[in-house]
C-alpha positions in Angstrom: -96.4 8.5 6.5 -94.5 11.8 6.5 -91.5 12.4 8.6 -91.0 15.8 10.1 -87.4 16.9 9.6 -85.7 19.1 12.2 -85.4 22.7 11.1 -81.9 24.0 10.5 -80.7 27.1 12.3 -80.6 30.3 10.3 -77.3 31.3 8.8 -75.0 33.3 11.1 -75.6 36.5 9.1 -79.4 36.2 9.6 -79.3 35.8 13.4 -80.4 38.6 15.5 -77.3 40.2 17.3 -77.2 40.1 21.0 -77.6 43.5 22.7 -74.7 44.7 24.8 -75.4 43.9 28.4 -77.4 40.7 27.6 -76.5 37.7 29.6 -74.2 35.5 27.5 -71.9 32.7 28.2 -68.2 33.1 27.7 -65.0 34.0 29.5 -65.7 35.2 33.0 -64.1 37.7 35.4 -63.0 35.3 38.1 -63.7 31.7 37.1 -64.7 28.8 39.2 -61.4 28.0 40.8 -60.7 30.7 43.4 -57.3 29.3 44.3 -56.2 29.4 40.7 -57.5 33.0 40.4 -55.4 34.2 43.4 -52.3 32.3 42.3 -52.5 33.8 38.8 -52.9 37.3 40.3 -50.0 36.9 42.6 -47.7 35.4 39.9 -48.4 38.2 37.5 -47.9 40.8 40.2 -44.5 39.3 41.4 -43.3 38.9 37.8 -44.1 42.5 37.0 -42.5 43.7 40.2 -39.2 41.8 39.4 -39.1 42.9 35.8 -39.4 46.5 36.8 -36.0 46.4 38.5 -34.4 43.8 36.2 -31.0 44.9 34.9 -31.1 48.1 37.2 -28.0 48.8 39.3 -29.9 50.7 41.9 -33.1 48.5 41.8 -35.7 49.7 44.3 -34.0 53.0 44.9 -35.5 54.2 41.6 -38.9 53.3 42.8 -38.4 55.4 45.9 -36.9 58.4 44.1 -40.1 59.6 42.6 -42.1 60.2 45.8 -38.9 61.4 47.6 -38.2 64.0 44.9 -41.8 65.2 44.9 -41.6 65.3 48.7 -38.4 67.4 48.6 -39.9 69.9 46.2 -43.2 70.4 48.1 -41.4 70.5 51.4 -39.1 73.3 50.3 -41.9 75.3 48.6 -44.4 75.1 51.5 -42.0 75.4 54.5 -39.2 77.7 53.2 -40.8 79.7 50.3 -44.4 80.1 51.3 -43.8 79.6 55.1 -46.6 77.1 55.4 -47.4 76.3 59.1 -49.5 73.7 60.8 -50.4 73.0 64.4 -50.1 69.3 63.8 -46.8 67.6 64.6 -44.4 65.9 62.1 -45.6 67.9 59.1 -42.7 66.5 56.8 -43.7 62.9 57.6 -47.4 63.7 57.1 -46.4 65.2 53.7 -44.4 62.1 52.7 -47.2 59.7 53.8 -49.7 61.6 51.7 -47.4 61.5 48.6 -46.7 57.8 49.1 -50.4 56.8 49.3 -51.3 59.0 46.4 -48.4 57.5 44.4 -49.9 54.1 45.0 -53.3 55.2 43.6 -51.7 57.0 40.6 -49.3 54.2 39.7 -51.9 51.4 39.9 -54.7 53.2 38.1 -52.6 54.8 35.4 -51.1 51.4 34.6 -54.4 49.5 34.9 -56.2 51.7 32.3 -54.4 50.0 29.4 -53.7 46.7 31.1 -56.2 44.6 29.3 -55.2 46.0 25.9 -51.5 45.6 26.7 -52.0 42.0 27.7 -54.2 41.0 24.7 -52.6 37.6 24.2 -53.7 36.6 27.8 -57.2 38.1 27.3 -57.7 36.0 24.2 -57.2 32.8 26.2 -60.7 31.4 26.8 -59.9 29.9 30.2 -58.0 32.9 31.6 -60.0 34.9 34.2 -60.0 38.5 33.0 -60.1 40.1 36.5 -56.6 38.8 37.2 -55.0 41.4 35.0 -56.2 44.7 36.7 -55.9 43.1 40.1 -52.3 42.1 39.4 -51.5 45.7 38.5 -53.0 46.8 41.8 -51.0 44.1 43.7 -47.7 45.2 42.1 -48.4 48.8 43.2 -49.3 47.5 46.7 -45.9 45.9 47.0 -44.3 49.2 46.2 -46.5 50.9 48.7 -45.4 48.5 51.4 -41.8 49.3 50.8 -42.5 53.0 50.7 -44.4 52.9 54.0 -41.3 51.4 55.6 -39.5 54.5 54.6 -42.3 56.7 56.1 -42.1 54.8 59.4 -38.3 55.2 59.5 -38.6 59.0 58.8 -41.2 59.2 61.6 -39.0 57.4 64.2 -36.0 59.5 63.2 -38.1 62.6 63.6 -39.0 61.7 67.2 -42.2 59.8 66.6 -43.1 56.8 68.8 -44.9 53.5 68.4 -48.4 53.7 69.9 -51.7 51.9 69.9 -53.0 53.8 66.9 -50.7 51.8 64.7 -53.2 48.9 65.1 -55.4 50.8 62.6 -52.7 50.5 59.9 -53.8 47.1 58.5 -57.5 48.3 58.2 -56.4 51.6 56.5 -54.3 49.7 54.0 -57.1 47.3 53.3 -59.5 50.2 52.6 -56.8 51.9 50.4 -56.3 48.7 48.5 -60.0 48.2 47.9 -60.3 51.8 46.7 -57.4 51.5 44.2 -58.2 48.0 43.0 -61.8 49.0 42.3 -60.8 51.9 40.2 -58.3 49.7 38.4 -61.0 47.2 37.6 -63.4 49.8 36.3 -60.9 51.8 34.2 -59.4 48.7 32.6 -62.9 47.6 31.4 -64.0 51.0 30.3 -60.8 51.6 28.3 -61.5 48.6 26.1 -64.5 50.4 24.6 -63.7 54.0 25.3 -60.1 55.0 24.5 -60.7 58.6 25.8 -60.6 57.2 29.3 -56.9 57.6 29.6 -56.6 61.3 29.1 -59.8 61.9 31.1 -58.3 59.9 34.0 -55.0 61.9 33.8 -57.0 65.1 34.3 -59.0 63.6 37.2 -55.8 62.5 38.9 -54.4 66.0 38.7 -57.7 67.4 40.2 -57.6 64.7 42.9 -54.1 65.6 43.9 -55.1 69.1 44.8 -58.5 68.2 46.2 -57.0 65.7 48.7 -55.0 66.8 51.8 -51.6 65.6 50.5 -49.3 68.5 50.7 -51.4 70.3 53.3 -53.2 69.2 56.4 -56.9 69.6 57.2 -56.3 71.7 60.3 -55.2 74.7 58.1 -58.6 74.8 56.5 -60.9 77.1 58.4 -64.1 76.2 56.4 -66.1 73.3 57.8 -68.1 72.9 54.6 -65.0 72.6 52.5 -63.5 70.0 54.9 -66.6 67.9 54.7 -66.7 68.1 50.9 -63.1 66.9 50.8 -63.8 64.0 53.1 -66.5 62.6 50.8 -63.5 61.3 48.9 -62.4 57.9 50.5 -58.7 58.6 49.8 -58.9 61.8 51.9 -60.4 59.9 54.8 -57.8 57.2 54.7 -54.9 59.7 54.5 -56.3 61.9 57.3 -56.9 58.9 59.6 -53.5 57.5 58.8 -51.9 60.8 60.0 -54.0 60.7 63.2 -53.5 57.0 64.0 -50.0 56.4 62.8 -48.1 59.7 62.7 -49.4 61.7 65.7 -52.7 62.3 67.4 -52.2 66.0 67.0 -53.6 65.5 63.5 -57.4 65.4 63.8 -59.0 62.1 63.1 -61.3 61.8 60.1 -64.4 61.8 62.3 -63.2 64.9 64.1 -62.5 66.7 60.9 -65.9 65.7 59.5 -67.7 66.8 62.6 -69.0 63.4 63.5 -68.4 59.8 62.8 -71.8 59.4 61.2 -70.6 61.6 58.3 -68.0 59.0 57.5 -70.9 56.8 56.3 -70.9 58.9 53.1 -67.3 58.0 52.0 -67.9 54.5 53.2 -71.0 54.3 50.9 -68.9 55.8 48.1 -66.3 53.1 48.5 -68.9 50.3 48.7 -70.7 51.6 45.6 -67.4 51.7 43.8 -66.4 48.2 44.7 -69.7 46.6 43.8 -70.2 48.8 40.7 -66.7 48.1 39.3 -67.0 44.4 39.8 -70.5 44.2 38.2 -69.5 46.2 35.2 -66.3 44.2 34.7 -68.1 40.9 35.1 -70.7 42.0 32.5 -68.1 43.0 30.0 -65.7 40.1 30.6 -67.2 37.8 27.9 -66.9 40.6 25.3 -63.5 42.0 26.1 -61.6 39.8 23.6 -64.2 40.6 20.9 -63.9 44.4 21.5 -60.1 44.2 21.3 
């Protein structure tokens, strides 16, 4: 009687390689323990936040100096040199708020681009959820944003602004800004692992975004409705404009008013939703291969 022996698997060299994008098992983006995921994200963010000011005599003042210096330069140029004028109230505070929110996006995304590569020892730990790294970068920038917004509010009150019902929109606006920044952080960090050109490309995009977003100017000075609508396709522009209307002063037109109707805002909302879903899906697909690509 003949006994049929089990066949041995082919040598590793003879196996057919998996195509990129194929569903494989391995380290994941989030993991199965949500509580551990959020704890790791918060721990990394707080650690980075503390290390940033470790050994510094002035501490947080240095973090505040960059947006304040940029604010000072732009304010002098556009109010004293170029004689910029706007019908909206509290232009200096509006300028500072735009700079502060753009600084959050710039700081978080620029750091997140190389975050996976910079933290290679963590990435190579099999049980470490990969998505913790870019989200911790966004969380650190969010802590800085919170401190900077306190300064914006103080400037507003000193300038004569008052507390009103529009401030209730602030948590929602900050949530949308956080989703926007965190999604870009997630996408850029995963792309950079394979495409090292992402960093200089993103630097150029950020420069373009600075001028294409109403940061050092307000939308009421633009006399072209088409240009206003094109600018408001950008979720960041919508958030900044609505912040100025709801928090600073109603004399700043709301995002819906500037766009012509609230239905137009479905476009930037769709852009944001597409970015959130797309960034997560791409990162989750690449997560098992990140350590190998490094």
